[in-house]
Structures are given as C-alpha cells and as structure tokens.
C-alpha positions in Angstrom: -62.3 7.1 -20.3 -59.5 7.9 -18.0 -55.2 9.0 -19.1 -54.3 5.4 -17.8 -56.8 3.6 -20.5 -55.7 6.0 -23.2 -51.8 5.6 -22.6 -52.4 1.7 -22.6 -54.2 2.0 -26.3 -51.4 3.9 -27.4 -48.8 1.6 -26.2 -50.3 -1.7 -27.1 -50.8 0.0 -31.0 -47.6 1.7 -31.0 -46.1 -1.8 -29.8 -48.0 -4.3 -32.8 -46.7 -2.1 -35.6 -43.1 -2.6 -34.9 -43.5 -6.3 -36.1 -43.5 -7.8 -39.1 -47.3 -7.7 -40.3 -47.8 -11.8 -39.4 -49.3 -12.2 -42.1 -47.7 -15.0 -43.7 -43.5 -16.6 -42.3 -41.8 -19.0 -44.5 -39.3 -22.1 -43.6 -35.9 -20.2 -41.8 -33.6 -20.9 -44.3 -30.0 -19.7 -45.3 -29.8 -16.0 -45.9 -27.0 -16.7 -48.4 -29.3 -19.3 -50.4 -32.4 -16.6 -51.4 -33.0 -15.3 -54.2 -32.1 -11.6 -54.9 -34.7 -8.9 -55.5 -33.5 -8.6 -59.3 -34.5 -13.0 -59.5 -37.5 -12.5 -58.1 -38.5 -9.5 -60.1 -37.5 -11.3 -63.6 -39.1 -14.5 -62.3 -42.6 -13.0 -61.9 -42.5 -10.4 -65.1 -41.7 -13.9 -66.9 -44.9 -15.2 -65.3 -47.2 -11.6 -66.2 -46.9 -9.9 -62.7 -45.6 -6.3 -62.4 -43.8 -5.5 -59.7 -43.8 -2.4 -57.9 -42.0 -2.3 -55.2 -40.4 -5.7 -52.4 -39.1 -5.9 -49.2 -38.4 -9.0 -46.9 -41.4 -10.1 -43.8 -41.5 -13.2 -42.1 -39.0 -14.6 -43.9 -40.3 -14.2 -46.9 -40.0 -12.1 -50.3 -43.0 -10.0 -49.7 -44.0 -8.5 -52.9 -46.6 -5.7 -54.0 -47.5 -5.1 -57.4 -50.1 -6.6 -60.1 -50.5 -10.1 -60.7 -51.5 -11.8 -64.6 -55.2 -11.5 -63.7 -54.8 -7.6 -63.6 -55.3 -7.6 -59.4 -53.6 -5.2 -57.1 -52.0 -7.1 -54.3 -49.9 -8.4 -51.8 -47.6 -11.5 -52.3 -45.8 -13.3 -50.3 -42.9 -15.7 -52.0 -40.4 -18.3 -50.4 -37.2 -17.0 -50.2 -34.8 -19.7 -52.4 -37.7 -21.3 -54.6 -39.4 -18.2 -55.8 -42.9 -20.0 -55.1 -45.9 -17.6 -54.4 -46.4 -19.0 -50.9 -49.8 -16.6 -50.9 -51.3 -13.7 -52.3 -53.8 -11.0 -51.1 -56.1 -8.2 -52.3 -57.2 -5.5 -50.0 -56.3 -7.9 -46.7 -58.5 -10.6 -48.6 -56.5 -14.4 -49.0 -56.9 -14.8 -52.5 -54.5 -17.4 -53.0 -52.5 -19.7 -49.6 -50.5 -22.6 -50.6 -50.9 -24.2 -47.3 -54.8 -24.4 -48.9 -54.1 -25.6 -52.3 -51.5 -28.3 -50.4 -54.5 -30.0 -48.9 
C-alpha cells in the first residue's frame, strides 16, 4: 500500500467521525421548545427506563441506558414531544417509529 493510499484512508476515517452519527434525524424544531435533559430523564424513568447519559444528535435527544425490557440501548427521542423515535441495541434496530407508522 502506498503512502498516498494510507493518507487517503486515514483522511476518510477522520472526516466521517466529525459528523453526527446519522443513525436518526428528527425534524427541525425551535430549540426553545425542546424538553430539557431533566424532563426527558423523568419521563423515561417513569416509563421504566434507566438513563445513563444523553446528548443532542441529529436534532434529537440521543439517550443511552436501559429500556423497560432491561436491554442496554441507544434511543433517539423527539426533542419537543419526547416520543421515542428509534431504539437500537448493539447496532441492531429494535424499534423504528417509521416502521410503526406504516
């Protein structure tokens, strides 16, 4: 493998890591209307979830934790309604709202 090929591979790997995961994107909403982290955590906890941490990603709340079925998951929630949009476990989608609405 030539040096230029190695440099090209490293460049492509470094640029893809700088973006959001792209796993799910929520519709654009007014940031002022978003639920706060505490509100999201309280709602999920009341529904049987355990939240370990969360962050913004793709215009959604991306939540890491345990779902009511005791699975360690990554979930994307609508930032205004708090509705679960996508849940995945170790890279496998276990719930996708787009499939549920068909």
